[in-house]
DSSP file (Angstrom, degrees, kcal/mol; ACC not computed):
  #  RESIDUE AA STRUCTURE BP1 BP2  ACC     N-H-->O    O-->H-N    N-H-->O    O-->H-N    TCO  KAPPA ALPHA  PHI   PSI    X-CA   Y-CA   Z-CA
    1    1 A M              0   0    0      0, 0.0     2,-0.2     0, 0.0    23,-0.0   0.000 360.0 360.0 360.0 135.5    0.0    0.0    0.0
    2    2 A T        -     0   0    0      2,-0.0    23,-0.6     0, 0.0     2,-0.3  -0.542 360.0-148.9 -89.1 160.7    1.3    3.4   -0.9
    3    3 A H  E     -A   24   0A   0     -2,-0.2     2,-0.4    21,-0.2    21,-0.2  -0.949   2.7-150.7-131.2 155.9    0.9    6.4    1.4
    4    4 A Q  E     -A   23   0A   0     19,-2.4    19,-3.2    -2,-0.3     2,-0.2  -0.983  15.0-127.9-130.7 131.0    0.6   10.1    0.6
    5    5 A A  E     -A   22   0A   0     -2,-0.4     2,-0.4    17,-0.2    17,-0.2  -0.538  24.3-159.4 -74.7 142.8    1.6   13.1    2.7
    6    6 A I  E     +A   21   0A   0     15,-2.7    15,-1.1    -2,-0.2    14,-0.4  -0.974  14.6 170.5-124.7 138.1   -1.1   15.7    3.3
    7    7 A S        -     0   0    0     -2,-0.4     2,-0.4    57,-0.2     6,-0.1  -0.982  16.7-158.9-145.7 159.9   -0.5   19.3    4.2
    8    8 A S    >   -     0   0    0     -2,-0.3     3,-1.0     4,-0.2    53,-0.1  -1.000  19.1-149.1-137.8 136.9   -2.4   22.6    4.6
    9    9 A T  T 3  S+     0   0    0     -2,-0.4     4,-0.1     1,-0.2    -1,-0.1   0.589  98.9  71.1 -76.9  -9.6   -1.2   26.1    4.6
   10   10 A Q  T 3  S+     0   0    0     50,-0.1    -1,-0.2     2,-0.1    50,-0.2   0.423  99.0  54.0 -85.0   0.7   -4.0   26.9    7.0
   11   11 A A  S <  S-     0   0    0     -3,-1.0    -3,-0.1    49,-0.1    26,-0.1  -0.913 105.3 -83.4-127.6 157.0   -2.1   25.0    9.7
   12   12 A P        -     0   0    0      0, 0.0    -4,-0.2     0, 0.0     3,-0.1  -0.280  49.2-107.1 -61.3 144.0    1.4   25.5   10.9
   13   13 A A        -     0   0    0     25,-0.2     6,-0.1     1,-0.1    -4,-0.0  -0.336  49.0 -83.8 -63.9 152.5    4.2   23.9    8.9
   14   14 A A        -     0   0    0      4,-0.2    -1,-0.1     1,-0.1     6,-0.1  -0.303  31.4-150.1 -57.2 140.5    5.8   20.9   10.5
   15   15 A I  S    S+     0   0    0     -3,-0.1    -1,-0.1     2,-0.0    -2,-0.0   0.066  76.9  20.3-102.9  23.8    8.6   21.9   12.9
   16   16 A G  S    S-     0   0    0      2,-0.2     2,-2.1     0, 0.0    -2,-0.1  -0.917 110.7 -54.0-166.2-172.0   10.6   18.7   12.3
   17   17 A P  S    S+     0   0    0      0, 0.0     2,-0.3     0, 0.0    -2,-0.0  -0.463  97.5  91.1 -82.5  71.7   11.0   15.9    9.8
   18   18 A Y  S    S-     0   0    0     -2,-2.1     2,-0.3    13,-0.0    -2,-0.2  -0.964  72.2-108.2-153.3 166.4    7.4   14.7    9.6
   19   19 A S        -     0   0    0     -2,-0.3    12,-0.2     1,-0.1     3,-0.1  -0.681  24.3-124.6 -96.2 152.4    4.2   15.3    7.6
   20   20 A Q  S    S-     0   0    0    -14,-0.4    11,-2.5    -2,-0.3     2,-0.3   0.879  95.4 -13.0 -60.5 -36.1    1.2   17.2    8.9
   21   21 A A  E     -AB   6  30A   0    -15,-1.1   -15,-2.7     9,-0.3     2,-0.4  -0.977  61.8-147.0-158.9 159.4   -0.7   14.0    8.0
   22   22 A V  E     -AB   5  29A   0      7,-1.9     7,-2.8    -2,-0.3     2,-0.5  -0.997  11.3-148.8-135.0 129.9   -0.3   10.8    6.0
   23   23 A R  E     +AB   4  28A   0    -19,-3.2   -19,-2.4    -2,-0.4     2,-0.4  -0.857  15.6 177.2 -99.0 130.1   -3.0    9.0    4.1
   24   24 A A  E >   -AB   3  27A   0      3,-3.1     3,-1.9    -2,-0.5     2,-0.3  -0.940  68.1 -47.2-129.7 108.0   -2.8    5.2    3.8
   25   25 A G  T 3  S-     0   0    0    -23,-0.6   100,-0.0    -2,-0.4     0, 0.0  -0.532 122.6 -23.7  65.0-129.1   -5.8    3.8    2.0
   26   26 A D  T 3  S+     0   0    0     -2,-0.3    99,-3.3    -3,-0.1     2,-0.4   0.320 121.5  93.4 -95.5   7.1   -8.9    5.4    3.5
   27   27 A T  E <   -BC  24 124A   0     -3,-1.9    -3,-3.1    97,-0.2     2,-0.5  -0.859  55.7-164.0-106.3 135.1   -7.2    6.2    6.8
   28   28 A V  E     -BC  23 123A   0     95,-3.4    95,-3.1    -2,-0.4     2,-0.6  -0.975   5.4-156.6-118.6 126.2   -5.5    9.5    7.6
   29   29 A Y  E     -BC  22 122A   0     -7,-2.8    -7,-1.9    -2,-0.5     2,-0.5  -0.907  12.4-154.8-103.9 115.5   -3.0    9.8   10.5
   30   30 A L  E     -BC  21 121A   0     91,-2.8    91,-1.3    -2,-0.6    -9,-0.3  -0.789  12.6-129.1 -96.2 128.0   -2.7   13.3   11.7
   31   31 A S  E     -     0   0A   0    -11,-2.5    88,-0.1    -2,-0.5    90,-0.1  -0.265  43.6 -78.3 -65.2 159.2    0.4   14.4   13.5
   32   32 A G  E     -     0   0A   0     88,-0.1     2,-0.4    86,-0.1    88,-0.3  -0.338  46.8-153.2 -60.7 137.6    0.1   16.2   16.8
   33   33 A Q  E     - C   0 119A   0     86,-2.6    86,-1.9    -3,-0.1     2,-0.2  -0.935   7.7-166.3-112.8 136.9   -0.8   19.8   16.6
   34   34 A I        -     0   0    0     -2,-0.4     2,-1.6    84,-0.2    84,-0.1  -0.645  46.1 -83.8-108.9 176.6    0.1   22.4   19.2
   35   35 A G  S    S+     0   0    0     82,-0.5     9,-2.9    -2,-0.2     2,-0.4  -0.122  72.1 145.8 -80.7  43.4   -1.5   25.9   19.4
   36   36 A L  B     -F   43   0B   0     -2,-1.6     7,-0.2     7,-0.2    21,-0.0  -0.644  49.7-129.3 -78.5 133.4    0.8   27.6   16.8
   37   37 A E     >  -     0   0    0      5,-3.0     4,-3.2    -2,-0.4     5,-0.4  -0.733  13.4-142.0 -80.7 125.1   -1.0   30.2   14.8
   38   38 A P  T  4 S+     0   0    0      0, 0.0   -25,-0.2     0, 0.0    -1,-0.1   0.826  95.7  52.8 -60.7 -33.1   -0.2   29.5   11.1
   39   39 A E  T  4 S+     0   0    0      1,-0.2   -28,-0.0   -29,-0.1    -3,-0.0   0.918 126.0  19.6 -69.7 -43.2    0.2   33.1   10.1
   40   40 A S  T  4 S-     0   0    0     -3,-0.2    -1,-0.2     2,-0.2     3,-0.1   0.684  89.0-132.6-101.9 -21.4    2.7   34.1   12.8
   41   41 A G     <  +     0   0    0     -4,-3.2     2,-0.3     1,-0.3    -5,-0.0   0.573  65.9 129.5  74.6   8.3    4.2   30.8   13.8
   42   42 A Q        -     0   0    0     -5,-0.4    -5,-3.0     1,-0.1    -1,-0.3  -0.668  66.6-105.1 -97.4 152.0    3.7   31.9   17.4
   43   43 A L  B     -F   36   0B   0     -2,-0.3    -7,-0.2    -7,-0.2     7,-0.1  -0.552  40.7-108.8 -73.0 133.2    2.0   30.0   20.2
   44   44 A A        -     0   0    0     -9,-2.9     2,-0.5    -2,-0.3     6,-0.1  -0.301  38.5-108.4 -59.0 148.1   -1.5   31.3   21.1
   45   45 A L  S    S+     0   0    0      4,-0.1     4,-0.3    -3,-0.1    -1,-0.1  -0.719  79.4  11.9 -89.2 122.3   -1.6   33.0   24.4
   46   46 A G  S  > S-     0   0    0     -2,-0.5     4,-2.0     3,-0.1     5,-0.1   0.123  86.3 -88.1  94.7 151.7   -3.4   31.2   27.2
   47   47 A F  H  > S+     0   0    0      1,-0.2     4,-2.5     2,-0.2     5,-0.2   0.932 122.9  48.3 -61.1 -51.1   -4.6   27.6   27.6
   48   48 A E  H  > S+     0   0    0      1,-0.2     4,-2.4     2,-0.2    -1,-0.2   0.912 112.1  50.0 -59.3 -43.7   -8.1   28.1   26.1
   49   49 A A  H  > S+     0   0    0     -4,-0.3     4,-2.2     1,-0.2    -1,-0.2   0.874 110.3  51.5 -62.5 -37.1   -6.7   30.0   23.1
   50   50 A Q  H  X S+     0   0    0     -4,-2.0     4,-2.8     2,-0.2    -2,-0.2   0.930 109.2  49.1 -66.2 -44.5   -4.2   27.1   22.6
   51   51 A V  H  X S+     0   0    0     -4,-2.5     4,-2.3     1,-0.2    -2,-0.2   0.940 112.8  47.3 -60.2 -46.8   -6.9   24.4   22.7
   52   52 A L  H  X S+     0   0    0     -4,-2.4     4,-2.1     1,-0.2    -1,-0.2   0.888 112.8  49.1 -63.1 -38.6   -9.0   26.3   20.2
   53   53 A Q  H  X S+     0   0    0     -4,-2.2     4,-2.8     2,-0.2    -1,-0.2   0.901 108.9  53.0 -68.0 -40.2   -6.0   26.9   17.9
   54   54 A V  H  X S+     0   0    0     -4,-2.8     4,-2.7     1,-0.2    -2,-0.2   0.939 110.7  47.4 -57.1 -46.9   -5.1   23.2   18.1
   55   55 A L  H  X S+     0   0    0     -4,-2.3     4,-2.3     1,-0.2    -2,-0.2   0.879 111.9  49.3 -66.0 -37.7   -8.6   22.3   17.0
   56   56 A R  H  X S+     0   0    0     -4,-2.1     4,-2.2     2,-0.2    -1,-0.2   0.906 111.3  50.5 -65.7 -40.3   -8.6   24.8   14.1
   57   57 A N  H  X S+     0   0    0     -4,-2.8     4,-1.9     2,-0.2    -2,-0.2   0.931 111.3  47.6 -62.9 -45.5   -5.2   23.4   13.0
   58   58 A L  H  X S+     0   0    0     -4,-2.7     4,-2.8     1,-0.2    -1,-0.2   0.923 110.4  52.8 -60.4 -43.5   -6.5   19.9   13.1
   59   59 A Q  H  X S+     0   0    0     -4,-2.3     4,-2.7     1,-0.2    -1,-0.2   0.901 107.0  52.4 -59.9 -41.6   -9.6   20.9   11.2
   60   60 A A  H  X S+     0   0    0     -4,-2.2     4,-1.8     2,-0.2    -1,-0.2   0.910 112.5  44.1 -62.2 -42.4   -7.5   22.5    8.4
   61   61 A V  H  X S+     0   0    0     -4,-1.9     4,-1.2     2,-0.2    -2,-0.2   0.894 112.5  52.5 -71.0 -39.1   -5.4   19.4    7.9
   62   62 A V  H ><>S+     0   0    0     -4,-2.8     5,-2.2     1,-0.2     3,-0.6   0.933 110.8  47.4 -59.4 -46.0   -8.5   17.2    8.0
   63   63 A E  H ><5S+     0   0    0     -4,-2.7     3,-1.2     1,-0.2    -1,-0.2   0.852 106.4  57.5 -66.4 -33.8  -10.1   19.4    5.3
   64   64 A A  H 3<5S+     0   0    0     -4,-1.8    -1,-0.2     1,-0.3    -2,-0.2   0.773 103.9  54.4 -65.4 -24.6   -6.9   19.3    3.2
   65   65 A S  T <<5S-     0   0    0     -4,-1.2    -1,-0.3    -3,-0.6    -2,-0.2   0.543 123.9-106.7 -83.7  -7.1   -7.3   15.5    3.3
   66   66 A G  T < 5S+     0   0    0     -3,-1.2    -3,-0.2    -4,-0.3    -2,-0.1   0.582  85.5 104.6  92.4  11.3  -10.8   15.8    1.9
   67   67 A G      < -     0   0    0     -5,-2.2     2,-0.3    -6,-0.2    -1,-0.3  -0.378  60.1-128.0-112.8-169.6  -12.5   14.9    5.2
   68   68 A S    >   -     0   0    0     -2,-0.1     3,-2.1    -3,-0.1     4,-0.2  -0.926  32.4-105.4-137.2 161.7  -14.4   16.5    8.1
   69   69 A L  G >  S+     0   0    0     -2,-0.3     3,-1.8     1,-0.3    26,-0.0   0.802 116.0  68.9 -58.2 -28.4  -14.0   16.4   11.8
   70   70 A A  G 3  S+     0   0    0      1,-0.3    -1,-0.3    26,-0.1    26,-0.0   0.686  93.6  58.7 -64.4 -16.9  -17.0   14.1   12.0
   71   71 A Q  G <  S+     0   0    0     -3,-2.1    53,-2.2    30,-0.0     2,-0.4   0.432  76.0 113.1 -94.1   0.2  -14.8   11.4   10.4
   72   72 A I  E <   +D  123   0A   0     -3,-1.8    51,-0.3    51,-0.2     3,-0.1  -0.597  39.5 179.1 -71.9 129.2  -12.2   11.4   13.2
   73   73 A V  E     +     0   0A   0     49,-2.6    29,-2.2    -2,-0.4     2,-0.3   0.617  63.1  28.3-105.2 -17.8  -12.4    8.1   15.0
   74   74 A K  E     -De 122 102A   0     48,-1.4    48,-2.2    27,-0.2     2,-0.4  -0.987  57.3-174.4-150.4 134.5   -9.6    8.6   17.5
   75   75 A L  E     -De 121 103A   0     27,-2.1    29,-1.8    -2,-0.3     2,-0.5  -0.968   8.5-161.1-124.2 143.5   -8.0   11.5   19.3
   76   76 A N  E     -De 120 104A   0     44,-2.2    44,-2.1    -2,-0.4     2,-0.5  -0.998  13.6-165.2-119.9 125.7   -5.0   11.5   21.7
   77   77 A I  E     -De 119 105A   0     27,-2.9    29,-3.2    -2,-0.5     2,-0.5  -0.940   4.6-163.2-115.4 130.9   -4.7   14.6   23.9
   78   78 A Y  E     -De 118 106A   0     40,-3.1    40,-1.8    -2,-0.5     2,-0.4  -0.964  11.8-177.0-116.1 123.0   -1.6   15.5   25.7
   79   79 A L  E     -De 117 107A   0     27,-2.9    29,-2.7    -2,-0.5     3,-0.2  -0.949  29.1-156.1-123.1 138.4   -1.9   18.0   28.6
   80   80 A T  S    S+     0   0    0     36,-2.0     2,-0.3    -2,-0.4    37,-0.1   0.601  97.7  37.5 -82.8 -11.1    0.8   19.5   30.8
   81   81 A D    >   -     0   0    0     35,-0.4     3,-2.1     1,-0.1    -1,-0.3  -0.845  64.4-168.8-141.0 101.4   -1.9   20.1   33.5
   82   82 A L  G >  S+     0   0    0     -2,-0.3     3,-1.6     1,-0.3     4,-0.2   0.633  82.4  79.7 -66.1 -11.4   -4.6   17.4   33.8
   83   83 A G  G 3  S+     0   0    0      1,-0.3     3,-0.3     2,-0.1    -1,-0.3   0.645  86.7  59.3 -66.2 -13.5   -6.5   19.8   36.0
   84   84 A K  G <> S+     0   0    0     -3,-2.1     4,-1.9     1,-0.2    -1,-0.3   0.240  72.1 107.6 -98.6  12.3   -7.7   21.5   32.7
   85   85 A F  H <> S+     0   0    0     -3,-1.6     4,-2.1     1,-0.2    -1,-0.2   0.899  76.2  51.8 -55.6 -46.3   -9.3   18.2   31.5
   86   86 A A  H  > S+     0   0    0     -3,-0.3     4,-2.1     1,-0.2    -1,-0.2   0.876 107.9  51.8 -63.3 -38.2  -12.9   19.6   32.0
   87   87 A L  H  > S+     0   0    0      2,-0.2     4,-2.6     1,-0.2    -1,-0.2   0.894 107.5  52.5 -66.1 -39.0  -12.1   22.7   30.0
   88   88 A V  H  X S+     0   0    0     -4,-1.9     4,-2.6     2,-0.2    -2,-0.2   0.931 108.4  51.2 -60.4 -44.8  -10.8   20.6   27.1
   89   89 A N  H  X S+     0   0    0     -4,-2.1     4,-1.2     1,-0.2    -2,-0.2   0.921 111.0  48.4 -57.5 -44.8  -14.0   18.6   27.2
   90   90 A E  H  < S+     0   0    0     -4,-2.1     3,-0.4     1,-0.2     4,-0.2   0.925 113.6  45.5 -62.5 -46.2  -16.1   21.8   27.1
   91   91 A L  H >< S+     0   0    0     -4,-2.6     3,-1.7     1,-0.2     4,-0.3   0.856 105.8  60.7 -68.9 -34.9  -14.1   23.3   24.2
   92   92 A M  H >X S+     0   0    0     -4,-2.6     4,-2.4     1,-0.3     3,-1.9   0.842  93.5  65.5 -60.2 -32.2  -14.1   20.1   22.2
   93   93 A Q  T 3< S+     0   0    0     -4,-1.2    -1,-0.3    -3,-0.4    -2,-0.2   0.602  91.2  63.5 -70.8  -8.9  -17.9   20.2   22.1
   94   94 A T  T <4 S+     0   0    0     -3,-1.7    -1,-0.3    -4,-0.2    -2,-0.2   0.611 117.0  28.4 -83.6 -12.2  -17.7   23.4   20.0
   95   95 A F  T <4 S+     0   0    0     -3,-1.9     2,-0.3    -4,-0.3    -2,-0.2   0.646 120.1  50.4-115.8 -26.4  -16.0   21.3   17.2
   96   96 A F     <  -     0   0    0     -4,-2.4     2,-0.3   -26,-0.0    -1,-0.2  -0.884  55.9-171.3-121.9 147.1  -17.3   17.7   17.7
   97   97 A T        -     0   0    0     -2,-0.3    -3,-0.0     2,-0.2    -4,-0.0  -0.864  43.0 -39.2-127.0 165.7  -20.8   16.3   18.1
   98   98 A A  S    S+     0   0    0     -2,-0.3     2,-0.1     1,-0.2   -28,-0.0  -0.387 115.0  54.3 -65.1 143.5  -22.0   12.8   18.9
   99   99 A P  S    S-     0   0    0      0, 0.0    -2,-0.2     0, 0.0    -1,-0.2   0.364  89.6-160.0 -76.3 128.2  -21.0   10.2   18.2
  100  100 A F        -     0   0    0      1,-0.1    -2,-0.1    -4,-0.1     3,-0.1  -0.347  22.5 -98.8 -73.7 154.9  -17.7   11.5   19.6
  101  101 A P        -     0   0    0      0, 0.0   -27,-0.2     0, 0.0   -28,-0.1  -0.305  41.7 -97.4 -66.4 156.1  -14.3   10.0   18.6
  102  102 A A  E     -e   74   0A   0    -29,-2.2   -27,-2.1   -26,-0.0     2,-0.3  -0.394  55.2-169.4 -63.4 156.1  -12.6    7.5   20.9
  103  103 A R  E     -e   75   0A   0    -29,-0.2     2,-0.4    -3,-0.1   -27,-0.2  -1.000  29.8-162.7-156.8 148.0  -10.0    9.3   22.9
  104  104 A A  E     -e   76   0A   0    -29,-1.8   -27,-2.9    -2,-0.3     2,-0.5  -0.988  12.9-161.2-126.1 142.0   -7.1    9.1   25.3
  105  105 A T  E     -e   77   0A   0     -2,-0.4     2,-0.4   -29,-0.2   -27,-0.2  -0.992  12.1-173.6-124.8 126.3   -5.9   12.0   27.5
  106  106 A L  E     -e   78   0A   0    -29,-3.2   -27,-2.9    -2,-0.5     2,-0.4  -0.940  22.1-133.0-123.6 140.3   -2.4   11.8   28.9
  107  107 A G  E     -e   79   0A   0     -2,-0.4     2,-0.3   -29,-0.2   -27,-0.2  -0.776  31.5-175.3 -86.6 132.6   -0.6   14.1   31.3
  108  108 A V        -     0   0    0    -29,-2.7     3,-0.1    -2,-0.4   -26,-0.1  -0.907  33.4-128.5-129.6 156.3    2.9   15.0   30.2
  109  109 A A  S    S-     0   0    0     -2,-0.3     2,-0.3     1,-0.2    -1,-0.1   0.879  85.7 -13.8 -71.8 -38.8    5.8   16.9   31.7
  110  110 A S        -     0   0    0    -31,-0.1    -1,-0.2     3,-0.0     6,-0.1  -0.986  55.4-150.0-160.0 163.7    6.3   19.2   28.7
  111  111 A L    >   -     0   0    0      4,-0.4     3,-1.6    -2,-0.3     4,-0.1  -0.894  44.8 -69.6-134.0 163.0    5.4   19.8   25.1
  112  112 A P  G >  S+     0   0    0      0, 0.0     3,-2.0     0, 0.0    -1,-0.1  -0.192 115.3   6.4 -55.1 143.9    7.3   21.4   22.1
  113  113 A R  G 3  S-     0   0    0      1,-0.3   -70,-0.1   -79,-0.0    -3,-0.0   0.637 127.5 -69.1  59.7  18.6    7.7   25.2   22.3
  114  114 A G  G <  S+     0   0    0     -3,-1.6    -1,-0.3     1,-0.2     0, 0.0   0.668  84.2 166.3  77.3  15.7    6.2   25.3   25.8
  115  115 A A    <   -     0   0    0     -3,-2.0    -4,-0.4    -4,-0.1    -1,-0.2  -0.240  34.3-150.2 -62.9 153.7    2.7   24.4   24.6
  116  116 A E  S    S+     0   0    0      1,-0.2   -36,-2.0   -70,-0.1   -35,-0.4   0.577  78.0  28.6 -98.6 -14.7    0.2   23.3   27.2
  117  117 A V  E     - D   0  79A   0    -38,-0.2   -82,-0.5   -37,-0.1     2,-0.3  -0.998  55.7-179.4-148.4 145.2   -1.8   21.0   24.9
  118  118 A E  E     - D   0  78A   0    -40,-1.8   -40,-3.1    -2,-0.3     2,-0.4  -0.989   8.4-169.6-141.7 141.9   -1.2   18.8   21.9
  119  119 A I  E     -CD  33  77A   0    -86,-1.9   -86,-2.6    -2,-0.3     2,-0.3  -0.998   5.0-178.3-134.9 133.6   -3.7   16.7   20.0
  120  120 A D  E     - D   0  76A   0    -44,-2.1   -44,-2.2    -2,-0.4     2,-0.3  -0.826  13.6-169.3-119.8 168.5   -3.2   14.1   17.3
  121  121 A A  E     -CD  30  75A   0    -91,-1.3   -91,-2.8    -2,-0.3     2,-0.4  -0.967  24.4-135.1-153.6 163.0   -5.9   12.1   15.5
  122  122 A V  E     -CD  29  74A   0    -48,-2.2   -49,-2.6    -2,-0.3   -48,-1.4  -0.998  25.5-168.0-124.2 130.8   -6.9    9.3   13.2
  123  123 A L  E     -CD  28  72A   0    -95,-3.1   -95,-3.4    -2,-0.4     2,-0.6  -0.938  10.4-155.1-121.2 137.5   -9.4   10.0   10.5
  124  124 A V  E     -C   27   0A   0    -53,-2.2     2,-0.2    -2,-0.4   -97,-0.2  -0.962  13.9-148.4-115.9 117.4  -11.3    7.5    8.3
  125  125 A L              0   0    0    -99,-3.3   -58,-0.1    -2,-0.6   -59,-0.0  -0.584 360.0 360.0 -81.5 143.6  -12.5    8.8    5.0
  126  126 A E              0   0    0     -2,-0.2    -1,-0.1     0, 0.0   -59,-0.0   0.399 360.0 360.0-107.3 360.0  -15.7    7.3    3.6
């Protein structure tokens, strides 16, 4: 099976040797997004702003793959403060509706560029 790199100028460029997403068959694997604003390359200020920017970045890459957020089947969320778990749940509901994707949330010591949240995803195109 061949695979194809996917990218969007509406999301930040990769900050290392990886693709924003890779499609293999009908499955798209999205790399982790942090709250970098694509225009400036700067991290959004504040936790809530970072979460919303992460979700917008994921949405841009999903749309570049020809899909929609409704087709995401799995999310992994990495938080530097698990005390903000409830706020993440609240903000996610502005982007996702039932049936919600499967999900894991992990507490981590640190993230690239001092980010407070990172999310990666798996999308299945129909």
